[in-house]
C-alpha positions in Angstrom: 173.8 41.8 -50.5 170.4 43.6 -51.0 169.3 40.0 -52.3 170.9 38.6 -48.8 169.0 41.6 -47.0 165.2 41.2 -48.8 165.5 37.2 -47.8 166.8 37.4 -44.2 163.7 40.4 -43.9 161.3 38.2 -45.6 162.2 35.4 -43.3 162.6 33.5 -46.5 166.0 32.1 -45.1 166.4 30.6 -42.2 168.7 31.9 -39.2 171.2 28.7 -40.2 171.3 30.1 -43.5 171.0 34.2 -42.6 173.9 32.7 -40.1 176.5 30.7 -42.5 177.0 34.1 -44.9 176.6 36.4 -42.5 179.9 34.6 -41.0 181.1 35.1 -44.5 181.1 38.8 -44.8 184.2 41.5 -43.7 183.2 45.0 -41.2 181.8 46.4 -44.3 179.7 44.5 -45.7 178.2 44.2 -42.0 177.6 48.1 -41.8 176.4 47.6 -45.5 173.4 44.7 -44.1 172.4 46.2 -40.8 171.9 49.9 -43.5 169.5 47.8 -45.4 168.0 46.5 -42.5 167.6 49.7 -41.6 165.8 50.5 -44.9 163.6 47.6 -45.7 162.7 49.4 -42.0 161.3 52.3 -42.6 164.8 53.5 -39.9 166.6 56.2 -41.7 169.7 55.1 -42.5 171.7 58.1 -40.6 169.2 57.4 -37.3 170.5 53.9 -38.0 173.8 54.5 -38.2 174.1 56.9 -35.1 172.3 53.8 -33.1 175.2 51.4 -33.7 177.5 54.4 -32.8 176.0 55.0 -29.5 175.8 50.8 -28.7 179.8 50.6 -30.1 180.4 53.4 -27.7 178.7 51.3 -24.8 180.3 48.1 -25.8 184.1 49.7 -26.3 183.3 52.0 -22.5 182.2 48.5 -21.0 184.8 46.1 -22.5 187.3 49.0 -20.8 186.2 48.1 -17.5 185.8 44.2 -17.6 181.6 44.1 -17.4 179.3 46.2 -17.3 177.9 48.4 -13.4 175.3 46.5 -12.0 173.1 48.6 -10.9 171.5 49.2 -7.7 170.6 46.0 -6.8 170.6 43.4 -9.8 171.7 40.5 -9.0 174.2 40.2 -12.0 175.1 42.7 -15.6 176.7 41.7 -18.8 176.4 41.0 -22.5 174.2 37.3 -23.2 176.5 36.0 -26.7 174.5 34.2 -29.3 174.7 30.8 -30.7 172.8 28.6 -33.0 170.2 25.9 -31.5 168.5 23.2 -33.4 165.4 23.2 -31.6 164.2 24.3 -27.8 167.0 23.2 -25.7 166.2 22.2 -22.1 165.6 25.3 -20.0 165.0 27.6 -23.1 162.6 30.1 -22.3 161.1 32.5 -24.4 160.0 36.5 -23.5 157.2 36.4 -21.6 156.8 40.3 -21.2 158.4 43.8 -22.6 157.8 47.0 -21.7 159.3 50.7 -22.1 163.1 50.8 -19.9 164.7 54.5 -21.3 167.6 54.3 -18.1 168.0 49.8 -18.0 171.7 50.3 -19.8 171.9 53.8 -17.2 172.2 55.7 -20.7 169.0 58.0 -20.9 169.9 59.7 -24.1 168.2 56.9 -25.9 164.8 54.9 -25.8 165.4 51.1 -24.7 162.8 48.1 -24.0 163.4 46.0 -21.5 162.6 42.0 -22.6 162.2 39.8 -19.2 162.6 36.1 -18.9 161.3 34.2 -16.1 161.0 31.0 -15.0 159.2 29.8 -11.5 162.1 28.1 -10.2 166.3 28.8 -9.6 166.7 29.1 -13.4 169.9 29.5 -14.6 170.3 33.6 -14.4 172.7 31.6 -11.1 175.2 31.0 -13.9 174.9 34.0 -16.3 178.3 32.6 -18.1 176.1 30.3 -19.1 173.1 32.1 -20.6 172.7 31.8 -24.8 170.0 33.4 -27.0 169.6 32.9 -30.0 165.6 33.6 -32.4 163.3 31.8 -34.5 163.1 35.2 -37.1 166.0 35.4 -39.5 165.3 38.7 -39.4 165.5 39.1 -36.2 168.9 37.3 -36.3 170.3 39.3 -38.4 169.7 43.1 -37.2 171.2 42.0 -33.1 174.1 41.0 -35.1 174.3 43.2 -37.3 173.4 46.2 -34.0 175.2 44.3 -31.7 177.4 42.1 -32.9 175.6 38.6 -30.9 176.4 40.4 -28.1 173.1 41.3 -26.2 172.8 43.4 -23.0 171.6 41.2 -20.0 170.6 41.1 -16.5 168.9 40.0 -13.5 166.9 41.3 -9.9 166.8 38.0 -9.2 168.0 34.3 -9.7 163.5 33.6 -11.7 164.7 35.7 -14.4 167.3 37.3 -17.2 165.9 40.4 -18.4 167.6 42.0 -22.2 167.9 45.7 -22.5 167.2 46.2 -26.7 167.4 49.6 -28.2 164.7 50.9 -29.6 166.1 51.4 -33.3 167.3 47.9 -33.5 164.0 46.4 -31.9 162.2 48.8 -34.4 164.5 47.0 -36.8 164.3 43.7 -36.2 160.1 44.0 -36.9 159.1 45.9 -33.3 158.6 44.9 -29.6 155.7 42.3 -29.7 157.6 40.0 -32.6 160.6 40.0 -30.6 158.6 38.6 -27.8 157.9 36.3 -29.6 160.9 34.8 -32.1 164.2 35.5 -29.1 164.5 33.1 -26.3 167.5 32.0 -23.6 168.3 28.9 -23.3 171.9 27.5 -20.6 174.8 27.2 -23.0 174.7 23.1 -22.7 
């Protein structure tokens, strides 16, 4: 397991190679991968596990309510699923900016980052069910699969944008906000 995490963390494997292994792990192994990633990134295992517990509670609450509750002014809020793509499908958009956003998930107890994806025309944000995220980074992919099960908290205030709300702990383990911004993208599910 340590070799697998090391290869992904050091970007010595592709996202597709990491995904193939990830999909064959059981839940206990997936939790172990998250802890190993956190240790490699300098995050204490208990901090990682507390973060995962909080995110799990948020996720279970959203599922029980059948969706996230959009905050005032939001057009939509829901999970954006992961999908592997070869290359960049039409409509691919990388995050153009990010900022510290402690309330983007309506939970002031944990700090978060908001990543902003924008298109100058009416984008696929009109159909958030059709948006998918992926990354060019094996480290980012593995971290977000371990942290969120691949379902990222998305929302929008206009039809030309989409935003992802990502916890600071996960972003730090994934390589930091600059690295995440450079490697994560949204695209329509064709």
